[in-house]
Structures are given as structure tokens and as C-alpha cells.
C-alpha positions as CSV (number, residue, x, y, z in Angstrom):
1,M,0.0,0.0,0.0
2,E,1.3,3.5,-0.8
3,I,1.7,5.8,2.1
4,Q,3.0,9.3,2.8
5,I,6.5,9.0,4.0
6,T,7.2,10.4,7.5
7,E,10.6,11.6,8.7
8,Q,10.8,8.7,11.2
9,Q,10.7,6.0,8.5
10,R,14.1,4.6,7.6
11,G,15.5,1.8,5.5
12,W,16.8,1.3,2.0
13,W,15.5,3.7,-0.7
14,V,14.7,2.7,-4.3
15,V,14.1,6.1,-6.0
16,S,13.2,5.4,-9.6
17,L,11.6,6.9,-12.7
18,E,11.7,6.0,-16.4
19,G,13.9,3.0,-15.8
20,K,16.6,5.0,-13.9
21,L,17.7,4.6,-10.3
22,W,19.0,7.1,-7.8
23,L,22.5,6.0,-6.6
24,P,24.1,8.9,-4.7
25,E,27.8,8.1,-4.5
26,G,27.2,5.0,-6.6
27,S,25.3,3.0,-4.0
28,L,21.7,2.5,-2.8
29,P,20.8,5.1,-0.1
30,N,20.2,3.8,3.4
31,G,19.0,5.8,6.3
32,S,16.0,7.8,7.5
33,A,13.6,9.7,5.3
34,K,14.7,12.9,6.9
35,D,18.3,12.3,5.8
36,F,17.3,12.4,2.2
37,S,14.4,14.9,2.4
38,F,11.8,12.2,1.5
39,T,9.4,13.4,4.1
40,G,6.0,13.9,2.5
41,D,6.7,11.8,-0.6
42,I,4.5,8.9,-1.5
43,G,6.1,5.5,-1.3
44,R,5.5,1.9,-0.6
45,Q,7.5,-1.0,1.0
46,I,8.5,-3.5,-1.6
47,G,10.6,-5.9,0.6
48,E,13.1,-6.1,3.3
49,W,16.9,-6.2,3.3
50,Q,19.3,-6.8,6.2
51,G,16.4,-6.4,8.7
52,E,15.3,-3.0,7.3
53,P,12.5,-2.2,4.9
54,V,13.1,-1.4,1.3
55,W,11.0,1.5,0.1
56,L,10.0,2.5,-3.5
57,I,9.5,6.2,-4.3
58,R,8.6,7.0,-7.9
59,K,10.3,10.2,-8.8
60,S,13.5,11.5,-10.4
61,M,16.3,13.2,-8.5
62,K,18.4,16.1,-9.8
63,D,21.7,14.3,-9.7
64,G,22.7,10.6,-9.4
65,M,20.1,8.9,-11.6
66,Q,21.8,5.9,-13.1
67,S,21.1,2.4,-14.5
68,A,20.4,-0.5,-12.0
69,R,23.3,-2.2,-13.8
70,Q,25.6,-0.3,-11.4
71,L,24.4,-2.8,-8.7
72,L,25.1,-6.0,-10.7
73,D,28.1,-6.7,-8.3
74,S,25.9,-6.3,-5.3
75,D,24.3,-9.2,-3.4
76,R,21.8,-11.1,-5.6
77,G,19.0,-10.5,-3.1
78,L,19.5,-6.8,-3.0
79,F,19.8,-6.6,-6.8
80,Q,16.5,-8.4,-7.2
81,L,14.7,-6.1,-4.8
82,V,16.1,-3.1,-6.6
83,G,15.0,-4.6,-9.9
84,R,11.5,-5.1,-8.5
85,G,11.4,-1.5,-7.6
86,V,12.6,-0.2,-11.0
87,Q,10.1,-2.4,-12.8
88,L,7.2,-1.5,-10.6
89,S,8.0,2.2,-11.0
90,E,8.0,1.8,-14.8
91,F,4.8,-0.3,-14.7
92,Y,2.8,2.3,-12.7
93,R,4.1,5.1,-14.9
94,S,3.0,3.3,-18.1
95,H,-0.4,2.4,-16.6
96,K,-1.9,5.7,-15.6
97,F,-4.8,5.2,-17.9
98,C,-6.9,2.1,-18.8
99,G,-6.1,0.5,-22.1
100,Y,-9.8,-0.6,-22.4
101,C,-11.8,2.4,-21.6
102,G,-9.2,5.2,-21.3
103,H,-10.1,6.2,-17.7
104,E,-7.6,7.0,-15.1
105,M,-6.1,4.1,-13.1
106,H,-5.1,3.9,-9.5
107,V,-2.6,1.7,-7.6
108,S,-3.9,-1.4,-5.8
109,K,-3.6,-1.3,-2.0
110,T,-3.2,-5.1,-1.7
111,E,-1.1,-6.3,-4.6
112,W,1.3,-5.3,-7.4
113,A,-1.5,-4.1,-9.8
114,A,-3.1,-1.1,-11.4
115,L,-6.9,-0.8,-11.2
116,C,-9.5,0.9,-13.3
117,G,-12.4,2.3,-11.2
118,H,-14.6,2.7,-14.3
119,C,-14.6,-0.7,-16.1
120,K,-13.0,-2.6,-13.2
121,E,-10.1,-3.9,-15.4
122,R,-7.0,-5.0,-13.4
123,Y,-3.5,-4.9,-14.8
124,Y,-0.4,-6.7,-13.5
125,P,3.2,-6.0,-14.3
126,Q,4.1,-8.0,-17.5
127,I,7.3,-10.0,-17.6
128,A,9.0,-10.8,-20.9
129,P,10.4,-14.3,-20.8
130,C,13.7,-14.7,-22.6
131,M,16.4,-17.4,-22.9
132,I,20.1,-17.2,-22.7
133,V,22.3,-20.2,-23.7
134,A,25.9,-21.4,-23.5
135,I,26.8,-23.6,-26.5
136,R,29.8,-26.0,-26.2
137,R,31.7,-27.7,-28.9
138,G,34.4,-29.9,-27.4
139,N,36.7,-27.6,-25.5
140,E,35.2,-24.5,-27.1
141,I,32.3,-22.2,-26.3
142,L,30.4,-20.0,-28.7
143,L,30.7,-16.3,-27.7
144,A,29.5,-13.2,-29.5
145,Q,29.8,-9.4,-29.2
146,H,26.3,-7.9,-29.3
147,V,25.7,-4.6,-31.1
148,R,24.4,-3.1,-27.8
149,H,27.5,-4.0,-25.9
150,R,30.5,-1.7,-25.6
151,G,34.1,-2.2,-24.5
152,G,34.6,-5.5,-26.3
153,V,32.5,-7.7,-23.9
154,H,31.7,-11.1,-25.4
155,T,28.9,-13.2,-24.1
156,V,26.5,-16.1,-24.9
157,L,23.5,-15.9,-27.1
158,A,20.1,-14.7,-25.9
159,G,16.6,-13.9,-27.2
160,F,13.0,-13.5,-26.4
161,A,10.4,-16.2,-26.5
162,E,7.7,-15.8,-29.1
163,V,4.0,-16.6,-28.9
164,G,3.2,-20.3,-29.1
165,E,6.7,-21.8,-28.6
166,T,8.4,-23.6,-25.7
167,L,11.6,-22.2,-24.2
168,E,13.6,-25.1,-25.8
169,E,12.2,-24.0,-29.2
170,T,13.2,-20.5,-28.4
171,V,16.7,-21.6,-27.8
172,A,17.0,-23.5,-31.1
173,R,15.3,-20.7,-33.1
174,E,17.3,-17.8,-31.6
175,V,20.6,-19.7,-32.0
176,M,19.9,-20.5,-35.6
177,E,18.7,-16.9,-36.4
178,E,21.7,-15.3,-34.8
179,S,24.5,-17.7,-35.6
180,N,23.3,-20.2,-38.2
181,I,24.2,-23.0,-35.7
182,R,22.0,-26.0,-34.8
183,V,22.2,-27.3,-31.2
184,K,21.2,-30.4,-29.3
185,N,21.0,-31.6,-25.8
186,I,19.3,-28.4,-24.6
187,R,18.9,-28.4,-20.8
188,Y,17.7,-25.8,-18.3
189,V,20.1,-24.4,-15.7
190,S,18.7,-21.5,-13.8
191,S,16.9,-18.2,-14.0
192,Q,17.4,-14.5,-13.1
193,P,15.1,-11.5,-12.9
194,W,16.5,-9.0,-15.3
195,P,15.0,-5.5,-15.0
196,F,16.2,-4.1,-18.4
197,P,13.4,-3.3,-18.7
198,N,11.2,-6.2,-17.5
199,S,12.7,-9.6,-18.5
200,L,13.0,-13.0,-16.8
201,M,16.2,-14.6,-18.1
202,M,16.0,-18.4,-18.2
203,A,19.4,-20.0,-18.7
204,F,20.2,-23.1,-20.7
205,M,23.3,-25.1,-21.8
206,A,23.4,-26.8,-25.2
207,D,25.8,-28.8,-27.3
208,Y,26.8,-28.0,-30.9
209,D,25.1,-30.1,-33.5
210,S,25.9,-28.8,-36.9
211,G,26.4,-25.7,-39.1
212,E,29.0,-23.0,-39.8
213,I,28.9,-19.7,-37.9
214,R,27.2,-16.9,-39.9
215,H,26.3,-14.2,-37.5
216,D,23.3,-11.8,-37.9
217,P,24.8,-8.4,-38.3
218,K,21.7,-6.7,-37.0
219,E,22.2,-8.5,-33.7
220,L,25.9,-9.3,-33.4
221,L,29.1,-7.5,-34.3
222,N,30.9,-10.9,-34.4
223,A,30.7,-14.5,-33.1
224,G,33.2,-17.3,-32.8
225,W,34.4,-20.4,-31.0
226,Y,36.8,-19.7,-28.1
227,R,38.9,-22.3,-26.2
228,H,37.9,-22.4,-22.6
229,D,41.4,-21.3,-21.6
230,A,41.6,-18.4,-24.1
231,L,38.5,-16.4,-23.6
232,P,37.9,-12.7,-24.5
233,L,36.5,-10.1,-22.1
234,L,33.5,-11.6,-20.4
235,P,30.3,-10.2,-18.8
236,A,30.3,-9.0,-15.2
237,V,30.5,-11.4,-12.3
238,G,27.0,-11.9,-10.9
239,T,25.2,-12.1,-14.2
240,I,23.7,-15.3,-15.4
241,A,25.7,-15.1,-18.6
242,R,28.9,-15.2,-16.6
243,R,27.7,-18.2,-14.6
244,L,26.9,-20.1,-17.9
245,I,30.3,-19.4,-19.3
246,E,32.1,-20.4,-16.1
247,D,30.0,-23.6,-15.8
248,T,30.8,-24.4,-19.5
249,V,34.6,-23.9,-18.7
250,V,34.3,-26.4,-15.9
251,L,32.8,-29.0,-18.3
252,C,35.5,-28.4,-20.9
253,R,38.3,-28.8,-18.3
254,A,36.7,-32.0,-16.9
255,E,36.5,-33.5,-20.4
256,E,40.1,-32.7,-21.1
257,E,41.3,-34.2,-17.8
258,S,39.2,-37.4,-18.2
């Protein structure tokens, strides 16, 4: 339930608007509402971290608005709470009016939802399911540099699920579309909420089946096979992409030593 913040309230503060997050001095603010001049703002508790409440306030600050990516190296639990706040802030911003009747919406007091008082329609935050997959060929792993990545970071392939397909079908289709490679032995590994802007990453591993790499230039700058002991610059520690790569390296080493 949204409430008016009083100066006595304290905890962790997720201050977010338009997908950005307030990170003064590069970290999530912690302290009393009075410390940060939040008294009188409208906020709601979205969880608890280290015994203190985590508050969401939907507004922009003059300085220090950054991407939640800055917290990728933080504890996984904290990053997920921050991601929840960023996604909820954007959800409420984009659901001010009902898509059915056009009337103004209001925030539910009991759940993460936006309600229309006119036609009684109820909206929930939508999550976009996507897959990410590490592909192994002997002692090599397929890595690519995406067009949206900067600084030479190479990572595994990823893509969004489409209507009417399973996640395993998504893996096979996206890999073929982006790299011209066929895969086999697709198996699920783990998942990670990914608030950029509203995804749920579902991670897989797969084995090379056939085909020669021919990358999609609209999606990838390059793609290639890399030996497990000669890898390029990798994604940040804490990302599910990094975990997939590290898990694949372990498999490659184990096979070489057997």
C-alpha cells in the first residue's frame, strides 16, 4: 500500500523513474527519510533487506540517476529487490490510464497491480520471458559481441520467447537466427530476474550439432568459437551469462582431464 513517508521512517530507498535509479555516491541510499528529504513523498514498501524495509519512491532526483546495472556486483537478493522497484515504477508510470476504456487508473492497495475504477479492469506487471544459452563444442564455447555491448565484452546468445513456442524451441530458433548453428541436448540451468526493462532470463546449456557460424549483423558484431582457456573479455560477475560461461569452462576442463 502506498503511504505518505514520514521523517521517522528509515531503511533502503529505491528512488526510480523512467527506468533509472537514484544512486548517490554510486550506492543504494540507506537511512532515515529525513536524511534524504523524502518526508511527505508517496512511497510503498517492496521488501526487506538486512532487517530493514526497502522503500520505493517513484520520482527523479536532480543528480545521481543511473542504471540499475551499477548494482550488478551487489548481493543477488538486493539486486532483485532493486530490480523489482525499478520495474514497478515503470509499470505504474505506463499504466496511468486504462487500455480498455481510457479512464484514469489507481494503484492497488493489496497487490502489485493497477486498477480501473470505471470498467474494473485489473492490470499486473508484465514479464518478458527470454532465454540465454551457452553452447559448447568440445573444448570451445560460442561467444559473441552484441551490437548493444560496448568495450569488447563477449557473451553467450540470448533472445525473447515468441507466442506459441516452448523455451527449448526459443533456444533452437534464436541460435539459428543469430549464428546459423544447430544445437542439441538443450537443458535448463537456472533463471534470473532482469529489469532491463522487464525480463526474466531463463538460462540453458546446449551442445553444438551442426552448421558453420554466420552471425546476424543486425544483432551481433561478431561471433566465434573460443577455447575455454583463451576467452575474451566476459560479462560482469553476478550475471547469469557469466555463470553459464564459467559452468561451461568447468565442463571443458573436466572432459580434457578425463
